[in-house]
The first five atom37 places (N, CA, C, CB, O) and aatype in JSON, in Angstrom:
{
  "aatype": [20, 20, 20, 20, 20, 20, 20, 20, 20, 20, 20, 20, 20, 20, 20, 20, 20, 20, 20, 20, 20, 20, 20, 20, 20, 20, 20, 20, 20, 20, 20, 20, 20, 20, 20, 20, 20, 20, 20, 20, 20, 20, 20, 20, 20, 20, 20, 20, 20, 20, 20, 20, 20, 20, 20, 20, 20, 20, 20, 20, 20, 20, 20, 20, 20, 20, 20, 20, 20, 20, 20, 20, 20, 20, 20, 20, 20, 20, 20, 20, 20, 20, 20, 20, 20, 20, 20, 20, 20, 20, 20, 20, 20, 20],
  "atom_mask": [
    [1, 1, 1, 1, 1],
    [1, 1, 1, 1, 1],
    [1, 1, 1, 1, 1],
    [1, 1, 1, 1, 1],
    [1, 1, 1, 1, 1],
    [1, 1, 1, 1, 1],
    [1, 1, 1, 1, 1],
    [1, 1, 1, 1, 1],
    [1, 1, 1, 1, 1],
    [1, 1, 1, 1, 1],
    [1, 1, 1, 1, 1],
    [1, 1, 1, 1, 1],
    [1, 1, 1, 1, 1],
    [1, 1, 1, 1, 1],
    [1, 1, 1, 1, 1],
    [1, 1, 1, 1, 1],
    [1, 1, 1, 1, 1],
    [1, 1, 1, 1, 1],
    [1, 1, 1, 1, 1],
    [1, 1, 1, 1, 1],
    [1, 1, 1, 1, 1],
    [1, 1, 1, 1, 1],
    [1, 1, 1, 1, 1],
    [1, 1, 1, 1, 1],
    [1, 1, 1, 1, 1],
    [1, 1, 1, 1, 1],
    [1, 1, 1, 1, 1],
    [1, 1, 1, 1, 1],
    [1, 1, 1, 1, 1],
    [1, 1, 1, 1, 1],
    [1, 1, 1, 1, 1],
    [1, 1, 1, 1, 1],
    [1, 1, 1, 1, 1],
    [1, 1, 1, 1, 1],
    [1, 1, 1, 1, 1],
    [1, 1, 1, 1, 1],
    [1, 1, 1, 1, 1],
    [1, 1, 1, 1, 1],
    [1, 1, 1, 1, 1],
    [1, 1, 1, 1, 1],
    [1, 1, 1, 1, 1],
    [1, 1, 1, 1, 1],
    [1, 1, 1, 1, 1],
    [1, 1, 1, 1, 1],
    [1, 1, 1, 1, 1],
    [1, 1, 1, 1, 1],
    [1, 1, 1, 1, 1],
    [1, 1, 1, 1, 1],
    [1, 1, 1, 1, 1],
    [1, 1, 1, 1, 1],
    [1, 1, 1, 1, 1],
    [1, 1, 1, 1, 1],
    [1, 1, 1, 1, 1],
    [1, 1, 1, 1, 1],
    [1, 1, 1, 1, 1],
    [1, 1, 1, 1, 1],
    [1, 1, 1, 1, 1],
    [1, 1, 1, 1, 1],
    [1, 1, 1, 1, 1],
    [1, 1, 1, 1, 1],
    [1, 1, 1, 1, 1],
    [1, 1, 1, 1, 1],
    [1, 1, 1, 1, 1],
    [1, 1, 1, 1, 1],
    [1, 1, 1, 1, 1],
    [1, 1, 1, 1, 1],
    [1, 1, 1, 1, 1],
    [1, 1, 1, 1, 1],
    [1, 1, 1, 1, 1],
    [1, 1, 1, 1, 1],
    [1, 1, 1, 1, 1],
    [1, 1, 1, 1, 1],
    [1, 1, 1, 1, 1],
    [1, 1, 1, 1, 1],
    [1, 1, 1, 1, 1],
    [1, 1, 1, 1, 1],
    [1, 1, 1, 1, 1],
    [1, 1, 1, 1, 1],
    [1, 1, 1, 1, 1],
    [1, 1, 1, 1, 1],
    [1, 1, 1, 1, 1],
    [1, 1, 1, 1, 1],
    [1, 1, 1, 1, 1],
    [1, 1, 1, 1, 1],
    [1, 1, 1, 1, 1],
    [1, 1, 1, 1, 1],
    [1, 1, 1, 1, 1],
    [1, 1, 1, 1, 1],
    [1, 1, 1, 1, 1],
    [1, 1, 1, 1, 1],
    [1, 1, 1, 1, 1],
    [1, 1, 1, 1, 1],
    [1, 1, 1, 1, 1],
    [1, 1, 1, 1, 1]
  ],
  "atom_positions": [
    [[-14.92, -7.64, -8.94], [-13.71, -8.69, -9.08], [-12.45, -8.25, -7.67], [-12.88, -8.43, -10.99], [-11.83, -7.21, -7.46]],
    [[-12.46, -9.18, -7.16], [-11.41, -9.03, -6.16], [-9.91, -8.83, -6.04], [-11.52, -9.84, -5.64], [-9.17, -9.43, -6.83]],
    [[-9.45, -8.12, -5.18], [-8.26, -7.76, -4.73], [-6.96, -8.8, -5.33], [-8.44, -7.75, -3.15], [-7.23, -9.88, -5.85]],
    [[-5.89, -8.43, -5.22], [-5.34, -9.75, -5.45], [-4.95, -10.64, -3.78], [-3.85, -9.44, -6.5], [-4.72, -11.82, -3.53]],
    [[-5.04, -9.16, -2.75], [-5.14, -9.74, -1.4], [-6.32, -9.92, -1.02], [-4.58, -9.07, -0.45], [-7.25, -9.13, -1.21]],
    [[-6.4, -11.61, -0.1], [-7.93, -11.38, 0.42], [-8.46, -10.04, 1.58], [-8.27, -12.85, 1.22], [-9.35, -9.2, 1.65]],
    [[-7.0, -10.62, 2.57], [-7.07, -8.96, 3.53], [-7.8, -7.78, 2.81], [-5.35, -8.21, 3.81], [-8.6, -7.2, 3.55]],
    [[-7.69, -7.26, 1.42], [-7.61, -6.39, 1.01], [-9.37, -6.29, 0.3], [-6.29, -6.41, 0.26], [-9.84, -5.17, 0.06]],
    [[-9.83, -7.0, 0.14], [-11.19, -7.05, -0.61], [-11.89, -5.78, -0.06], [-12.12, -8.51, -0.3], [-12.01, -4.72, -0.69]],
    [[-12.32, -6.02, 1.16], [-13.05, -5.09, 2.02], [-12.48, -3.41, 1.75], [-12.78, -5.65, 3.69], [-13.28, -2.49, 1.6]],
    [[-11.33, -3.25, 1.73], [-10.48, -2.26, 1.08], [-10.96, -1.69, -0.41], [-9.09, -2.91, 0.96], [-11.67, -0.69, -0.54]],
    [[-10.59, -2.28, -1.2], [-10.73, -2.16, -2.4], [-12.19, -1.85, -2.22], [-10.26, -3.3, -3.26], [-12.24, -0.62, -2.16]],
    [[-13.51, -2.39, -2.09], [-14.55, -2.03, -1.85], [-14.85, -0.62, -1.83], [-14.78, -2.57, -0.94], [-15.38, 0.13, -2.65]],
    [[-14.38, -0.44, -0.67], [-14.69, 0.83, 0.1], [-14.05, 2.19, -0.56], [-14.11, 0.65, 1.61], [-14.25, 3.39, -0.37]],
    [[-13.11, 1.37, -1.53], [-12.4, 2.26, -2.88], [-13.16, 2.62, -3.92], [-11.32, 1.55, -3.63], [-13.58, 3.7, -4.33]],
    [[-13.27, 1.38, -4.29], [-14.77, 1.28, -5.45], [-15.53, 2.03, -5.21], [-15.71, 0.09, -5.53], [-15.98, 2.63, -6.19]],
    [[-16.23, 2.52, -3.5], [-17.63, 2.9, -3.95], [-17.21, 4.47, -3.88], [-19.06, 2.33, -2.86], [-17.82, 5.26, -4.6]],
    [[-16.15, 4.94, -2.99], [-15.66, 6.31, -3.39], [-15.4, 6.76, -4.26], [-14.94, 6.67, -3.08], [-15.94, 7.82, -4.58]],
    [[-14.63, 6.27, -4.88], [-14.29, 6.52, -6.65], [-15.34, 6.43, -7.44], [-13.33, 5.46, -7.37], [-15.25, 7.15, -8.44]],
    [[-16.54, 5.65, -7.32], [-17.6, 5.82, -8.06], [-18.68, 6.85, -7.61], [-18.09, 4.62, -8.2], [-19.58, 7.23, -8.35]],
    [[-18.54, 7.16, -6.64], [-19.45, 8.29, -5.76], [-18.79, 9.5, -6.16], [-19.43, 8.15, -3.96], [-19.41, 10.47, -6.6]],
    [[-17.36, 9.46, -6.0], [-16.92, 10.77, -6.62], [-16.98, 11.15, -8.03], [-15.7, 10.92, -6.36], [-17.21, 12.29, -8.44]],
    [[-16.79, 10.33, -8.6], [-17.05, 10.36, -10.33], [-18.21, 10.69, -10.84], [-16.88, 9.1, -11.02], [-18.34, 11.52, -11.73]],
    [[-19.23, 10.01, -10.26], [-20.96, 9.98, -10.42], [-21.2, 11.71, -9.95], [-21.97, 8.54, -9.01], [-21.85, 12.53, -10.6]],
    [[-20.75, 11.86, -9.14], [-21.5, 13.25, -7.81], [-20.44, 14.31, -8.37], [-21.22, 12.89, -5.43], [-21.01, 15.26, -8.92]],
    [[-18.95, 14.4, -8.37], [-18.2, 15.42, -8.75], [-17.69, 15.81, -9.79], [-17.52, 15.46, -8.26], [-17.72, 16.95, -10.24]],
    [[-17.07, 14.65, -10.35], [-16.73, 15.25, -11.84], [-17.58, 14.96, -12.71], [-15.52, 14.83, -12.44], [-17.52, 15.92, -13.48]],
    [[-18.38, 14.23, -13.11], [-19.01, 14.33, -14.36], [-19.75, 15.88, -13.78], [-20.14, 12.79, -14.85], [-20.06, 16.68, -14.67]],
    [[-19.93, 16.14, -12.86], [-20.36, 17.93, -13.07], [-19.16, 19.01, -12.47], [-22.01, 18.36, -11.99], [-19.16, 19.82, -11.54]],
    [[-18.09, 18.57, -13.53], [-17.07, 19.69, -13.25], [-16.0, 19.75, -12.41], [-17.6, 20.61, -12.88], [-14.88, 20.21, -12.64]],
    [[-16.57, 19.09, -11.11], [-15.41, 18.79, -9.97], [-13.99, 18.12, -9.79], [-15.93, 18.16, -9.21], [-14.23, 17.4, -8.82]],
    [[-13.0, 17.94, -10.03], [-12.36, 17.46, -10.57], [-11.23, 17.29, -9.93], [-12.37, 17.87, -11.48], [-10.26, 16.73, -10.44]],
    [[-11.26, 17.96, -8.19], [-10.15, 17.62, -7.09], [-10.91, 15.97, -6.82], [-10.11, 18.98, -5.39], [-12.04, 15.58, -6.53]],
    [[-9.84, 15.46, -7.05], [-9.65, 13.9, -6.68], [-9.28, 13.29, -5.27], [-8.58, 13.42, -7.51], [-9.17, 12.07, -5.09]],
    [[-9.07, 14.4, -4.09], [-8.2, 13.73, -3.29], [-9.54, 13.62, -1.79], [-6.45, 14.79, -3.07], [-9.24, 13.45, -0.6]],
    [[-10.85, 13.76, -2.31], [-11.61, 13.15, -1.28], [-11.44, 11.64, -1.3], [-13.04, 13.52, -1.42], [-12.02, 11.21, -0.3]],
    [[-10.79, 10.45, -2.15], [-10.85, 8.87, -1.92], [-9.49, 8.68, -1.67], [-11.42, 7.9, -3.18], [-9.18, 7.5, -1.85]],
    [[-8.08, 9.75, -1.16], [-6.83, 9.56, -1.43], [-6.68, 8.54, -0.2], [-5.91, 10.92, -1.53], [-6.15, 7.42, -0.2]],
    [[-7.35, 9.3, 0.95], [-6.92, 8.52, 2.6], [-6.98, 7.1, 2.55], [-8.05, 8.89, 3.95], [-6.12, 6.31, 2.94]],
    [[-8.27, 6.79, 1.94], [-8.05, 5.47, 1.33], [-8.11, 4.48, 0.41], [-8.26, 5.11, 1.65], [-8.37, 3.29, 0.58]],
    [[-7.75, 5.27, -0.91], [-6.54, 4.62, -1.57], [-5.38, 4.17, -1.15], [-6.15, 5.24, -2.29], [-5.0, 3.01, -1.3]],
    [[-4.51, 5.37, -0.41], [-3.19, 5.17, 0.04], [-3.55, 3.7, 1.24], [-2.49, 6.86, 0.83], [-2.72, 2.8, 1.29]],
    [[-4.5, 3.66, 1.89], [-4.53, 2.22, 2.98], [-4.51, 1.01, 1.87], [-6.26, 2.05, 4.17], [-3.81, 0.0, 1.86]],
    [[-5.49, 1.43, 0.97], [-5.84, -0.02, -0.22], [-4.3, 0.05, -1.01], [-7.59, 0.34, -1.76], [-3.74, -0.98, -1.4]],
    [[-3.85, 1.09, -1.15], [-2.41, 0.61, -1.82], [-1.46, 0.25, -1.65], [-1.92, 1.04, -2.26], [-0.67, -0.03, -2.55]],
    [[-1.19, 0.14, -0.09], [-0.25, -0.28, 1.27], [-0.68, -1.45, 1.06], [-0.47, 0.34, 2.9], [0.14, -2.07, 0.38]],
    [[-1.84, -2.24, 1.39], [-2.55, -3.5, 1.34], [-2.01, -4.21, 0.27], [-4.0, -3.38, 1.21], [-1.58, -5.32, 0.57]],
    [[-1.89, -3.83, -1.05], [-2.42, -4.51, -1.96], [-0.57, -4.63, -2.07], [-3.7, -3.81, -3.19], [-0.19, -5.75, -2.41]],
    [[0.49, -3.65, -1.82], [2.33, -3.72, -1.79], [2.38, -5.27, -1.06], [3.36, -2.13, -0.51], [2.88, -6.3, -1.5]],
    [[1.73, -5.06, 0.1], [1.75, -5.89, 1.19], [1.88, -7.39, 0.61], [0.47, -5.64, 2.07], [2.9, -8.07, 0.54]],
    [[0.21, -7.8, 0.13], [-0.28, -8.73, -0.75], [1.07, -9.33, -1.55], [-1.41, -8.02, -1.71], [1.75, -10.31, -1.22]],
    [[1.2, -8.58, -2.51], [2.14, -8.52, -3.44], [3.82, -9.27, -3.17], [2.16, -7.02, -3.65], [4.53, -9.99, -3.88]],
    [[3.96, -8.75, -1.96], [5.1, -9.12, -1.29], [5.28, -10.56, -0.6], [5.24, -8.17, -0.38], [6.27, -11.29, -0.53]],
    [[4.13, -10.68, -0.17], [4.16, -12.02, 0.55], [4.0, -13.24, -0.52], [2.91, -12.07, 1.68], [4.41, -14.4, -0.56]],
    [[3.08, -12.3, -1.51], [3.05, -13.58, -2.91], [4.25, -13.76, -3.57], [2.04, -13.22, -4.24], [4.46, -14.77, -4.25]],
    [[5.08, -12.85, -3.42], [6.45, -12.6, -4.37], [6.48, -12.43, -5.47], [7.28, -13.41, -4.45], [7.08, -13.07, -6.33]],
    [[5.55, -11.16, -5.59], [5.45, -10.77, -6.69], [5.88, -9.39, -6.81], [4.3, -11.0, -7.05], [5.22, -8.55, -6.2]],
    [[7.47, -8.77, -7.9], [7.8, -7.45, -7.92], [7.54, -6.98, -9.08], [9.01, -7.19, -7.61], [7.76, -7.56, -10.14]],
    [[7.18, -6.2, -8.97], [7.05, -5.04, -9.7], [7.56, -3.5, -9.99], [6.24, -4.98, -9.5], [6.77, -2.69, -9.52]],
    [[8.3, -3.11, -10.42], [8.99, -2.05, -9.53], [7.85, -0.54, -9.9], [11.03, -1.82, -10.14], [7.86, 0.61, -9.44]],
    [[6.93, -1.25, -10.96], [5.61, 0.61, -11.2], [5.13, 0.84, -9.63], [3.38, 0.27, -12.53], [4.83, 1.9, -9.06]],
    [[5.15, -0.58, -9.1], [3.94, -0.49, -7.81], [4.48, 0.45, -6.75], [3.6, -2.09, -6.96], [3.91, 1.1, -5.88]],
    [[5.97, 0.3, -7.13], [6.8, 1.31, -5.93], [6.76, 3.11, -6.2], [8.73, 0.81, -5.99], [7.16, 3.97, -5.42]],
    [[6.22, 3.28, -7.4], [6.05, 4.92, -7.8], [5.04, 5.29, -7.0], [5.64, 5.32, -9.38], [4.03, 4.68, -6.66]],
    [[5.56, 6.74, -6.64], [4.07, 7.01, -5.49], [3.42, 7.79, -6.51], [4.28, 8.06, -3.71], [3.98, 8.68, -7.14]],
    [[1.73, 7.3, -6.72], [0.77, 8.51, -7.54], [0.29, 9.61, -6.42], [-0.83, 7.75, -8.32], [0.2, 9.22, -5.26]],
    [[-0.01, 10.95, -6.74], [-0.46, 11.53, -6.06], [-1.92, 11.79, -6.43], [0.3, 12.4, -5.91], [-2.02, 11.01, -7.37]],
    [[-3.19, 12.39, -6.3], [-3.81, 13.3, -6.73], [-3.72, 14.66, -7.87], [-3.95, 13.5, -5.82], [-2.63, 15.2, -8.08]],
    [[-5.02, 15.12, -8.56], [-4.25, 15.6, -9.23], [-4.01, 17.37, -8.35], [-4.89, 15.4, -10.81], [-3.22, 18.29, -8.58]],
    [[-5.09, 17.21, -7.36], [-4.68, 17.68, -6.65], [-3.45, 18.25, -5.78], [-5.11, 17.34, -6.52], [-3.1, 19.43, -5.67]],
    [[-2.94, 17.23, -5.24], [-1.75, 17.49, -4.66], [-0.78, 17.79, -5.59], [-1.36, 16.5, -3.89], [0.04, 18.59, -5.13]],
    [[-0.52, 17.37, -6.96], [0.13, 17.4, -8.25], [0.15, 19.26, -8.38], [-0.9, 16.38, -9.62], [1.14, 19.92, -8.72]],
    [[-0.98, 19.72, -8.08], [-1.37, 21.0, -8.37], [-0.59, 21.94, -7.26], [-3.0, 21.11, -8.34], [0.1, 22.93, -7.51]],
    [[-0.85, 21.38, -6.0], [-0.75, 22.01, -4.61], [1.47, 22.02, -5.09], [-1.7, 20.53, -2.76], [2.09, 23.08, -5.17]],
    [[1.92, 21.1, -5.23], [3.26, 20.89, -5.27], [3.53, 21.56, -5.83], [3.8, 19.98, -5.56], [4.38, 22.33, -5.36]],
    [[2.9, 21.89, -7.61], [4.27, 22.67, -8.85], [3.48, 23.89, -8.92], [4.63, 21.84, -10.85], [4.02, 24.75, -9.61]],
    [[2.35, 24.22, -8.39], [2.12, 26.27, -7.99], [2.79, 26.8, -7.53], [1.2, 26.92, -7.15], [2.8, 28.03, -7.57]],
    [[3.59, 26.13, -6.91], [4.69, 27.22, -5.57], [5.94, 27.3, -6.7], [5.43, 26.09, -3.46], [6.61, 28.32, -6.81]],
    [[6.1, 26.48, -7.28], [7.61, 25.93, -7.84], [7.43, 26.41, -9.31], [7.93, 24.02, -7.74], [8.49, 26.59, -9.91]],
    [[6.39, 26.62, -9.93], [6.26, 26.68, -11.32], [5.69, 28.01, -11.96], [5.44, 25.59, -11.69], [4.52, 28.19, -11.63]],
    [[6.12, 28.81, -12.64], [5.03, 30.36, -13.25], [5.24, 30.29, -14.36], [5.33, 32.05, -12.86], [6.33, 30.07, -14.89]],
    [[3.66, 30.57, -15.14], [3.26, 30.82, -16.41], [2.98, 29.72, -16.96], [4.09, 31.48, -17.14], [3.17, 29.55, -18.17]],
    [[2.41, 28.67, -16.09], [1.72, 27.52, -16.41], [0.27, 28.02, -16.95], [1.66, 26.54, -15.12], [-0.24, 27.63, -18.0]],
    [[-0.24, 28.86, -16.13], [-1.62, 29.19, -16.19], [-2.45, 28.13, -15.06], [-2.14, 29.02, -17.86], [-3.66, 27.97, -15.27]],
    [[-2.08, 27.72, -14.38], [-2.63, 26.93, -13.56], [-2.94, 25.44, -13.71], [-3.55, 27.5, -13.34], [-3.12, 24.68, -12.76]],
    [[-2.98, 25.12, -14.9], [-3.22, 24.11, -15.5], [-2.3, 22.61, -15.04], [-3.08, 24.61, -16.84], [-1.08, 22.77, -15.02]],
    [[-2.58, 21.85, -14.86], [-2.09, 20.81, -14.45], [-1.29, 19.57, -15.3], [-3.06, 20.45, -13.91], [-1.88, 18.8, -16.05]],
    [[0.3, 19.52, -15.0], [0.73, 18.97, -16.23], [0.57, 17.08, -16.07], [2.46, 19.62, -16.5], [0.97, 16.19, -16.81]],
    [[-0.01, 17.06, -15.06], [-0.58, 15.69, -14.95], [-0.74, 15.06, -13.82], [0.04, 14.89, -15.58], [-0.98, 15.85, -12.91]],
    [[-0.7, 13.44, -13.35], [-0.83, 13.47, -11.68], [0.14, 12.46, -11.21], [-2.43, 13.04, -11.06], [0.03, 11.99, -10.08]],
    [[0.78, 12.21, -11.73], [2.04, 11.16, -11.75], [3.17, 11.85, -10.84], [2.69, 10.87, -13.46], [3.77, 12.71, -11.49]],
    [[3.61, 11.73, -9.57], [4.91, 12.06, -9.21], [5.96, 11.01, -9.17], [4.86, 12.63, -8.02], [5.89, 10.18, -8.27]],
    [[6.59, 10.96, -9.74], [7.62, 10.44, -10.29], [9.41, 10.13, -9.12], [7.7, 11.58, -11.58], [10.53, 9.84, -9.54]],
    [[9.11, 10.29, -8.16], [10.75, 10.27, -7.67], [12.03, 9.44, -8.28], [10.75, 9.75, -6.3], [13.15, 9.58, -7.77]]
  ]
}
């Protein structure tokens, strides 16, 4: 499946390959740190946002910043106590 913007297709392929590798080689083996694909995801996400603006597609949800589970945990472990280190989710709403 292609991306919404033709310019984003190669980035989508790179992200899909990274995600599929992470899922099969790490996640299914118990490693839940999903930060390995975060850099390419952020670049791909920006490309999709740009393509949506160019096509005059407005979705408020696309402006929500999503973080990896490890980023969420790192941000919350310093300010939260008594949660046994369990993640409460991976969405960071502003």
